[in-house]
PDB file as gemmi writes it, atoms N, CA and C in Angstrom:
CRYST1    1.000    1.000    1.000  90.00  90.00  90.00 P 1                      
ATOM      1  N   UNK A   1       0.835  -1.176   0.000  1.00  0.00           N  
ATOM      2  CA  UNK A   1       0.000   0.000   0.000  1.00  0.00           C  
ATOM      3  C   UNK A   1       0.886   1.248   0.000  1.00  0.00           C  
ATOM      4  N   UNK A   2       0.480   2.296  -0.730  1.00  0.00           N  
ATOM      5  CA  UNK A   2       1.302   3.500  -0.835  1.00  0.00           C  
ATOM      6  C   UNK A   2       1.464   4.198   0.509  1.00  0.00           C  
ATOM      7  N   UNK A   3       2.605   4.823   0.676  1.00  0.00           N  
ATOM      8  CA  UNK A   3       2.865   5.588   1.893  1.00  0.00           C  
ATOM      9  C   UNK A   3       2.538   7.041   1.606  1.00  0.00           C  
ATOM     10  N   UNK A   4       1.472   7.532   2.196  1.00  0.00           N  
ATOM     11  CA  UNK A   4       0.956   8.871   1.918  1.00  0.00           C  
ATOM     12  C   UNK A   4       1.966   9.949   2.279  1.00  0.00           C  
ATOM     13  N   UNK A   5       2.154  10.892   1.355  1.00  0.00           N  
ATOM     14  CA  UNK A   5       2.980  12.053   1.611  1.00  0.00           C  
ATOM     15  C   UNK A   5       4.471  11.800   1.666  1.00  0.00           C  
ATOM     16  N   UNK A   6       4.911  10.586   1.413  1.00  0.00           N  
ATOM     17  CA  UNK A   6       6.331  10.261   1.491  1.00  0.00           C  
ATOM     18  C   UNK A   6       7.036  10.705   0.217  1.00  0.00           C  
ATOM     19  N   UNK A   7       8.216  11.289   0.362  1.00  0.00           N  
ATOM     20  CA  UNK A   7       9.037  11.590  -0.804  1.00  0.00           C  
ATOM     21  C   UNK A   7      10.140  10.539  -0.870  1.00  0.00           C  
ATOM     22  N   UNK A   8      10.461  10.161  -2.082  1.00  0.00           N  
ATOM     23  CA  UNK A   8      11.424   9.090  -2.296  1.00  0.00           C  
ATOM     24  C   UNK A   8      12.637   9.617  -3.050  1.00  0.00           C  
ATOM     25  N   UNK A   9      13.789   8.941  -2.890  1.00  0.00           N  
ATOM     26  CA  UNK A   9      14.926   9.287  -3.730  1.00  0.00           C  
ATOM     27  C   UNK A   9      14.611   8.937  -5.187  1.00  0.00           C  
ATOM     28  N   UNK A  10      15.390   9.473  -6.103  1.00  0.00           N  
ATOM     29  CA  UNK A  10      15.216   9.171  -7.523  1.00  0.00           C  
ATOM     30  C   UNK A  10      15.487   7.685  -7.764  1.00  0.00           C  
ATOM     31  N   UNK A  11      14.578   7.034  -8.479  1.00  0.00           N  
ATOM     32  CA  UNK A  11      14.704   5.598  -8.743  1.00  0.00           C  
ATOM     33  C   UNK A  11      14.754   5.359 -10.255  1.00  0.00           C  
ATOM     34  N   UNK A  12      15.787   4.646 -10.682  1.00  0.00           N  
ATOM     35  CA  UNK A  12      15.897   4.185 -12.063  1.00  0.00           C  
ATOM     36  C   UNK A  12      15.956   2.666 -12.003  1.00  0.00           C  
ATOM     37  N   UNK A  13      15.133   2.012 -12.820  1.00  0.00           N  
ATOM     38  CA  UNK A  13      15.166   0.552 -12.859  1.00  0.00           C  
ATOM     39  C   UNK A  13      15.510   0.123 -14.278  1.00  0.00           C  
ATOM     40  N   UNK A  14      16.578  -0.654 -14.388  1.00  0.00           N  
ATOM     41  CA  UNK A  14      17.027  -1.186 -15.671  1.00  0.00           C  
ATOM     42  C   UNK A  14      16.387  -2.555 -15.848  1.00  0.00           C  
ATOM     43  N   UNK A  15      15.664  -2.722 -16.970  1.00  0.00           N  
ATOM     44  CA  UNK A  15      14.858  -3.922 -17.164  1.00  0.00           C  
ATOM     45  C   UNK A  15      14.927  -4.403 -18.616  1.00  0.00           C  
ATOM     46  N   UNK A  16      14.295  -5.557 -18.834  1.00  0.00           N  
ATOM     47  CA  UNK A  16      13.949  -6.038 -20.177  1.00  0.00           C  
ATOM     48  C   UNK A  16      12.474  -6.437 -20.128  1.00  0.00           C  
ATOM     49  N   UNK A  17      11.794  -6.389 -21.281  1.00  0.00           N  
ATOM     50  CA  UNK A  17      10.351  -6.662 -21.279  1.00  0.00           C  
ATOM     51  C   UNK A  17       9.971  -8.079 -20.845  1.00  0.00           C  
ATOM     52  N   UNK A  18      10.858  -9.060 -21.051  1.00  0.00           N  
ATOM     53  CA  UNK A  18      10.501 -10.447 -20.768  1.00  0.00           C  
ATOM     54  C   UNK A  18      10.957 -10.930 -19.390  1.00  0.00           C  
ATOM     55  N   UNK A  19      11.548 -10.038 -18.608  1.00  0.00           N  
ATOM     56  CA  UNK A  19      12.100 -10.416 -17.308  1.00  0.00           C  
ATOM     57  C   UNK A  19      11.008 -10.434 -16.239  1.00  0.00           C  
ATOM     58  N   UNK A  20      10.734 -11.604 -15.692  1.00  0.00           N  
ATOM     59  CA  UNK A  20       9.707 -11.769 -14.663  1.00  0.00           C  
ATOM     60  C   UNK A  20      10.026 -10.964 -13.417  1.00  0.00           C  
ATOM     61  N   UNK A  21      11.287 -10.989 -12.979  1.00  0.00           N  
ATOM     62  CA  UNK A  21      11.668 -10.260 -11.767  1.00  0.00           C  
ATOM     63  C   UNK A  21      11.610  -8.752 -11.985  1.00  0.00           C  
ATOM     64  N   UNK A  22      11.906  -8.314 -13.213  1.00  0.00           N  
ATOM     65  CA  UNK A  22      11.792  -6.883 -13.538  1.00  0.00           C  
ATOM     66  C   UNK A  22      10.344  -6.434 -13.384  1.00  0.00           C  
ATOM     67  N   UNK A  23       9.435  -7.204 -13.954  1.00  0.00           N  
ATOM     68  CA  UNK A  23       8.014  -6.858 -13.880  1.00  0.00           C  
ATOM     69  C   UNK A  23       7.519  -6.889 -12.436  1.00  0.00           C  
ATOM     70  N   UNK A  24       7.999  -7.854 -11.657  1.00  0.00           N  
ATOM     71  CA  UNK A  24       7.613  -7.930 -10.245  1.00  0.00           C  
ATOM     72  C   UNK A  24       8.141  -6.709  -9.481  1.00  0.00           C  
ATOM     73  N   UNK A  25       9.368  -6.295  -9.768  1.00  0.00           N  
ATOM     74  CA  UNK A  25       9.949  -5.131  -9.090  1.00  0.00           C  
ATOM     75  C   UNK A  25       9.182  -3.858  -9.439  1.00  0.00           C  
ATOM     76  N   UNK A  26       8.825  -3.695 -10.713  1.00  0.00           N  
ATOM     77  CA  UNK A  26       8.062  -2.509 -11.129  1.00  0.00           C  
ATOM     78  C   UNK A  26       6.682  -2.509 -10.475  1.00  0.00           C  
ATOM     79  N   UNK A  27       6.041  -3.662 -10.406  1.00  0.00           N  
ATOM     80  CA  UNK A  27       4.738  -3.771  -9.753  1.00  0.00           C  
ATOM     81  C   UNK A  27       4.868  -3.406  -8.269  1.00  0.00           C  
ATOM     82  N   UNK A  28       5.905  -3.902  -7.626  1.00  0.00           N  
ATOM     83  CA  UNK A  28       6.163  -3.623  -6.214  1.00  0.00           C  
ATOM     84  C   UNK A  28       6.308  -2.110  -5.976  1.00  0.00           C  
ATOM     85  N   UNK A  29       7.084  -1.448  -6.830  1.00  0.00           N  
ATOM     86  CA  UNK A  29       7.268   0.001  -6.690  1.00  0.00           C  
ATOM     87  C   UNK A  29       5.956   0.750  -6.901  1.00  0.00           C  
ATOM     88  N   UNK A  30       5.199   0.354  -7.942  1.00  0.00           N  
ATOM     89  CA  UNK A  30       3.909   1.013  -8.215  1.00  0.00           C  
ATOM     90  C   UNK A  30       2.953   0.861  -7.033  1.00  0.00           C  
ATOM     91  N   UNK A  31       2.885  -0.352  -6.460  1.00  0.00           N  
ATOM     92  CA  UNK A  31       1.978  -0.618  -5.341  1.00  0.00           C  
ATOM     93  C   UNK A  31       2.311   0.249  -4.131  1.00  0.00           C  
ATOM     94  N   UNK A  32       3.558   0.650  -4.014  1.00  0.00           N  
ATOM     95  CA  UNK A  32       3.981   1.475  -2.882  1.00  0.00           C  
ATOM     96  C   UNK A  32       4.025   2.961  -3.225  1.00  0.00           C  
ATOM     97  N   UNK A  33       3.597   3.301  -4.433  1.00  0.00           N  
ATOM     98  CA  UNK A  33       3.528   4.704  -4.831  1.00  0.00           C  
ATOM     99  C   UNK A  33       4.882   5.339  -5.098  1.00  0.00           C  
ATOM    100  N   UNK A  34       5.869   4.506  -5.459  1.00  0.00           N  
ATOM    101  CA  UNK A  34       7.220   5.013  -5.706  1.00  0.00           C  
ATOM    102  C   UNK A  34       7.381   5.331  -7.199  1.00  0.00           C  
ATOM    103  N   UNK A  35       7.613   6.606  -7.539  1.00  0.00           N  
ATOM    104  CA  UNK A  35       7.845   6.928  -8.953  1.00  0.00           C  
ATOM    105  C   UNK A  35       9.217   6.410  -9.390  1.00  0.00           C  
ATOM    106  N   UNK A  36       9.301   5.964 -10.627  1.00  0.00           N  
ATOM    107  CA  UNK A  36      10.576   5.450 -11.130  1.00  0.00           C  
ATOM    108  C   UNK A  36      10.665   5.654 -12.634  1.00  0.00           C  
ATOM    109  N   UNK A  37      11.910   5.646 -13.106  1.00  0.00           N  
ATOM    110  CA  UNK A  37      12.168   5.689 -14.547  1.00  0.00           C  
ATOM    111  C   UNK A  37      12.547   4.274 -14.962  1.00  0.00           C  
ATOM    112  N   UNK A  38      11.829   3.744 -15.941  1.00  0.00           N  
ATOM    113  CA  UNK A  38      12.070   2.390 -16.447  1.00  0.00           C  
ATOM    114  C   UNK A  38      12.950   2.491 -17.686  1.00  0.00           C  
ATOM    115  N   UNK A  39      14.117   1.852 -17.654  1.00  0.00           N  
ATOM    116  CA  UNK A  39      15.044   1.870 -18.777  1.00  0.00           C  
ATOM    117  C   UNK A  39      15.158   0.450 -19.334  1.00  0.00           C  
ATOM    118  N   UNK A  40      14.714   0.275 -20.578  1.00  0.00           N  
ATOM    119  CA  UNK A  40      14.743  -1.027 -21.253  1.00  0.00           C  
ATOM    120  C   UNK A  40      16.112  -1.209 -21.903  1.00  0.00           C  
ATOM    121  N   UNK A  41      16.957  -2.031 -21.273  1.00  0.00           N  
ATOM    122  CA  UNK A  41      18.321  -2.214 -21.777  1.00  0.00           C  
ATOM    123  C   UNK A  41      18.376  -3.105 -23.017  1.00  0.00           C  
ATOM    124  N   UNK A  42      17.274  -3.781 -23.336  1.00  0.00           N  
ATOM    125  CA  UNK A  42      17.271  -4.604 -24.555  1.00  0.00           C  
ATOM    126  C   UNK A  42      17.160  -3.734 -25.804  1.00  0.00           C  
ATOM    127  N   UNK A  43      16.711  -2.504 -25.647  1.00  0.00           N  
ATOM    128  CA  UNK A  43      16.543  -1.594 -26.794  1.00  0.00           C  
ATOM    129  C   UNK A  43      17.563  -0.470 -26.827  1.00  0.00           C  
ATOM    130  N   UNK A  44      18.357  -0.354 -25.771  1.00  0.00           N  
ATOM    131  CA  UNK A  44      19.263   0.781 -25.659  1.00  0.00           C  
ATOM    132  C   UNK A  44      20.635   0.298 -25.191  1.00  0.00           C  
ATOM    133  N   UNK A  45      21.562   0.144 -26.152  1.00  0.00           N  
ATOM    134  CA  UNK A  45      22.896  -0.383 -25.836  1.00  0.00           C  
ATOM    135  C   UNK A  45      23.653   0.543 -24.886  1.00  0.00           C  
ATOM    136  N   UNK A  46      23.484   1.846 -25.048  1.00  0.00           N  
ATOM    137  CA  UNK A  46      24.170   2.792 -24.164  1.00  0.00           C  
ATOM    138  C   UNK A  46      23.663   2.638 -22.727  1.00  0.00           C  
ATOM    139  N   UNK A  47      22.354   2.437 -22.576  1.00  0.00           N  
ATOM    140  CA  UNK A  47      21.781   2.232 -21.239  1.00  0.00           C  
ATOM    141  C   UNK A  47      22.291   0.929 -20.639  1.00  0.00           C  
ATOM    142  N   UNK A  48      22.439  -0.097 -21.463  1.00  0.00           N  
ATOM    143  CA  UNK A  48      22.967  -1.373 -20.977  1.00  0.00           C  
ATOM    144  C   UNK A  48      24.394  -1.198 -20.463  1.00  0.00           C  
ATOM    145  N   UNK A  49      25.203  -0.442 -21.203  1.00  0.00           N  
ATOM    146  CA  UNK A  49      26.579  -0.173 -20.755  1.00  0.00           C  
ATOM    147  C   UNK A  49      26.575   0.636 -19.453  1.00  0.00           C  
ATOM    148  N   UNK A  50      25.659   1.600 -19.356  1.00  0.00           N  
ATOM    149  CA  UNK A  50      25.546   2.415 -18.153  1.00  0.00           C  
ATOM    150  C   UNK A  50      25.174   1.542 -16.950  1.00  0.00           C  
ATOM    151  N   UNK A  51      24.250   0.603 -17.167  1.00  0.00           N  
ATOM    152  CA  UNK A  51      23.831  -0.300 -16.097  1.00  0.00           C  
ATOM    153  C   UNK A  51      25.024  -1.129 -15.614  1.00  0.00           C  
ATOM    154  N   UNK A  52      25.810  -1.672 -16.541  1.00  0.00           N  
ATOM    155  CA  UNK A  52      26.972  -2.486 -16.165  1.00  0.00           C  
ATOM    156  C   UNK A  52      28.001  -1.616 -15.443  1.00  0.00           C  
ATOM    157  N   UNK A  53      28.186  -0.384 -15.916  1.00  0.00           N  
ATOM    158  CA  UNK A  53      29.133   0.531 -15.274  1.00  0.00           C  
ATOM    159  C   UNK A  53      28.714   0.806 -13.826  1.00  0.00           C  
ATOM    160  N   UNK A  54      27.426   1.031 -13.607  1.00  0.00           N  
ATOM    161  CA  UNK A  54      26.924   1.346 -12.263  1.00  0.00           C  
ATOM    162  C   UNK A  54      26.976   0.146 -11.332  1.00  0.00           C  
ATOM    163  N   UNK A  55      26.612  -1.037 -11.853  1.00  0.00           N  
ATOM    164  CA  UNK A  55      26.380  -2.203 -10.988  1.00  0.00           C  
ATOM    165  C   UNK A  55      27.437  -3.288 -11.075  1.00  0.00           C  
ATOM    166  N   UNK A  56      28.185  -3.297 -12.179  1.00  0.00           N  
ATOM    167  CA  UNK A  56      29.112  -4.400 -12.397  1.00  0.00           C  
ATOM    168  C   UNK A  56      28.400  -5.665 -12.860  1.00  0.00           C  
ATOM    169  N   UNK A  57      27.094  -5.561 -13.138  1.00  0.00           N  
ATOM    170  CA  UNK A  57      26.279  -6.715 -13.515  1.00  0.00           C  
ATOM    171  C   UNK A  57      25.662  -6.505 -14.893  1.00  0.00           C  
ATOM    172  N   UNK A  58      25.473  -7.602 -15.621  1.00  0.00           N  
ATOM    173  CA  UNK A  58      24.782  -7.504 -16.908  1.00  0.00           C  
ATOM    174  C   UNK A  58      23.365  -8.063 -16.831  1.00  0.00           C  
ATOM    175  N   UNK A  59      23.015  -8.670 -15.689  1.00  0.00           N  
ATOM    176  CA  UNK A  59      21.662  -9.202 -15.511  1.00  0.00           C  
ATOM    177  C   UNK A  59      20.714  -8.137 -14.990  1.00  0.00           C  
ATOM    178  N   UNK A  60      19.437  -8.343 -15.258  1.00  0.00           N  
ATOM    179  CA  UNK A  60      18.408  -7.413 -14.797  1.00  0.00           C  
ATOM    180  C   UNK A  60      17.476  -8.121 -13.814  1.00  0.00           C  
ATOM    181  N   UNK A  61      16.750  -7.417 -12.983  1.00  0.00           N  
ATOM    182  CA  UNK A  61      16.721  -5.962 -12.869  1.00  0.00           C  
ATOM    183  C   UNK A  61      17.886  -5.418 -12.045  1.00  0.00           C  
ATOM    184  N   UNK A  62      18.237  -4.180 -12.357  1.00  0.00           N  
ATOM    185  CA  UNK A  62      19.163  -3.405 -11.538  1.00  0.00           C  
ATOM    186  C   UNK A  62      18.428  -2.115 -11.186  1.00  0.00           C  
ATOM    187  N   UNK A  63      18.371  -1.800  -9.906  1.00  0.00           N  
ATOM    188  CA  UNK A  63      17.725  -0.568  -9.455  1.00  0.00           C  
ATOM    189  C   UNK A  63      18.783   0.386  -8.924  1.00  0.00           C  
ATOM    190  N   UNK A  64      18.675   1.632  -9.342  1.00  0.00           N  
ATOM    191  CA  UNK A  64      19.506   2.696  -8.798  1.00  0.00           C  
ATOM    192  C   UNK A  64      18.559   3.555  -7.958  1.00  0.00           C  
ATOM    193  N   UNK A  65      18.725   3.481  -6.655  1.00  0.00           N  
ATOM    194  CA  UNK A  65      17.844   4.189  -5.723  1.00  0.00           C  
ATOM    195  C   UNK A  65      18.682   5.275  -5.055  1.00  0.00           C  
ATOM    196  N   UNK A  66      18.559   6.476  -5.587  1.00  0.00           N  
ATOM    197  CA  UNK A  66      19.329   7.591  -5.030  1.00  0.00           C  
ATOM    198  C   UNK A  66      20.827   7.349  -5.050  1.00  0.00           C  
ATOM    199  N   UNK A  67      21.312   6.645  -6.076  1.00  0.00           N  
ATOM    200  CA  UNK A  67      22.742   6.364  -6.193  1.00  0.00           C  
ATOM    201  C   UNK A  67      23.189   5.063  -5.547  1.00  0.00           C  
ATOM    202  N   UNK A  68      22.273   4.392  -4.843  1.00  0.00           N  
ATOM    203  CA  UNK A  68      22.583   3.089  -4.239  1.00  0.00           C  
ATOM    204  C   UNK A  68      22.044   2.006  -5.159  1.00  0.00           C  
ATOM    205  N   UNK A  69      22.863   1.009  -5.438  1.00  0.00           N  
ATOM    206  CA  UNK A  69      22.520  -0.016  -6.422  1.00  0.00           C  
ATOM    207  C   UNK A  69      21.966  -1.267  -5.751  1.00  0.00           C  
ATOM    208  N   UNK A  70      20.866  -1.763  -6.321  1.00  0.00           N  
ATOM    209  CA  UNK A  70      20.285  -3.040  -5.903  1.00  0.00           C  
ATOM    210  C   UNK A  70      20.259  -3.934  -7.138  1.00  0.00           C  
ATOM    211  N   UNK A  71      20.906  -5.079  -7.040  1.00  0.00           N  
ATOM    212  CA  UNK A  71      20.908  -6.038  -8.136  1.00  0.00           C  
ATOM    213  C   UNK A  71      19.878  -7.109  -7.824  1.00  0.00           C  
ATOM    214  N   UNK A  72      18.935  -7.294  -8.745  1.00  0.00           N  
ATOM    215  CA  UNK A  72      17.867  -8.260  -8.535  1.00  0.00           C  
ATOM    216  C   UNK A  72      16.712  -7.640  -7.763  1.00  0.00           C  
ATOM    217  N   UNK A  73      15.663  -8.415  -7.601  1.00  0.00           N  
ATOM    218  CA  UNK A  73      14.469  -7.959  -6.887  1.00  0.00           C  
ATOM    219  C   UNK A  73      14.637  -8.308  -5.412  1.00  0.00           C  
ATOM    220  N   UNK A  74      15.435  -7.492  -4.715  1.00  0.00           N  
ATOM    221  CA  UNK A  74      15.782  -7.696  -3.314  1.00  0.00           C  
ATOM    222  C   UNK A  74      14.906  -6.764  -2.469  1.00  0.00           C  
ATOM    223  N   UNK A  75      13.720  -7.246  -2.105  1.00  0.00           N  
ATOM    224  CA  UNK A  75      12.755  -6.404  -1.387  1.00  0.00           C  
ATOM    225  C   UNK A  75      13.315  -5.753  -0.122  1.00  0.00           C  
ATOM    226  N   UNK A  76      13.995  -6.504   0.765  1.00  0.00           N  
ATOM    227  CA  UNK A  76      14.511  -5.860   1.987  1.00  0.00           C  
ATOM    228  C   UNK A  76      15.458  -4.695   1.680  1.00  0.00           C  
ATOM    229  N   UNK A  77      16.332  -4.869   0.696  1.00  0.00           N  
ATOM    230  CA  UNK A  77      17.274  -3.809   0.354  1.00  0.00           C  
ATOM    231  C   UNK A  77      16.546  -2.640  -0.303  1.00  0.00           C  
ATOM    232  N   UNK A  78      15.577  -2.925  -1.165  1.00  0.00           N  
ATOM    233  CA  UNK A  78      14.774  -1.873  -1.802  1.00  0.00           C  
ATOM    234  C   UNK A  78      14.048  -1.066  -0.724  1.00  0.00           C  
ATOM    235  N   UNK A  79      13.406  -1.757   0.204  1.00  0.00           N  
ATOM    236  CA  UNK A  79      12.692  -1.083   1.293  1.00  0.00           C  
ATOM    237  C   UNK A  79      13.650  -0.217   2.124  1.00  0.00           C  
ATOM    238  N   UNK A  80      14.819  -0.760   2.412  1.00  0.00           N  
ATOM    239  CA  UNK A  80      15.810  -0.030   3.208  1.00  0.00           C  
ATOM    240  C   UNK A  80      16.224   1.251   2.488  1.00  0.00           C  
ATOM    241  N   UNK A  81      16.567   1.167   1.224  1.00  0.00           N  
ATOM    242  CA  UNK A  81      17.038   2.328   0.484  1.00  0.00           C  
ATOM    243  C   UNK A  81      15.937   3.352   0.241  1.00  0.00           C  
ATOM    244  N   UNK A  82      14.689   2.891   0.182  1.00  0.00           N  
ATOM    245  CA  UNK A  82      13.564   3.811  -0.001  1.00  0.00           C  
ATOM    246  C   UNK A  82      13.042   4.361   1.325  1.00  0.00           C  
ATOM    247  N   UNK A  83      13.475   3.767   2.436  1.00  0.00           N  
ATOM    248  CA  UNK A  83      12.994   4.193   3.744  1.00  0.00           C  
ATOM    249  C   UNK A  83      11.564   3.748   4.001  1.00  0.00           C  
ATOM    250  N   UNK A  84      11.180   2.615   3.422  1.00  0.00           N  
ATOM    251  CA  UNK A  84       9.818   2.091   3.597  1.00  0.00           C  
ATOM    252  C   UNK A  84       9.709   1.295   4.885  1.00  0.00           C  
ATOM    253  N   UNK A  85       8.550   1.363   5.496  1.00  0.00           N  
ATOM    254  CA  UNK A  85       8.299   0.556   6.697  1.00  0.00           C  
ATOM    255  C   UNK A  85       8.108  -0.886   6.286  1.00  0.00           C  
ATOM    256  N   UNK A  86       8.456  -1.761   7.175  1.00  0.00           N  
ATOM    257  CA  UNK A  86       8.300  -3.192   6.914  1.00  0.00           C  
ATOM    258  C   UNK A  86       6.855  -3.593   7.060  1.00  0.00           C  
TER     259      UNK A  86                                                      
END                                                                             
């Protein structure tokens, strides 16, 4: 459920359209009212290189939450970086 009146750090999520965990992560963010920029690395080679540069990983999803990197759909780490209540 969304956290009313909460402001969040800038969130960028690097994804591909067929990635189940990417879709789950985006759904999770939407359900909590967290705005994010979705970057499809399957269509943008420069974005894919940027994702690897930031995370050291070529797999998706990769989330950049206010400059802190989360590799994979790691709910506890996402919640921690967003300051969400458990």
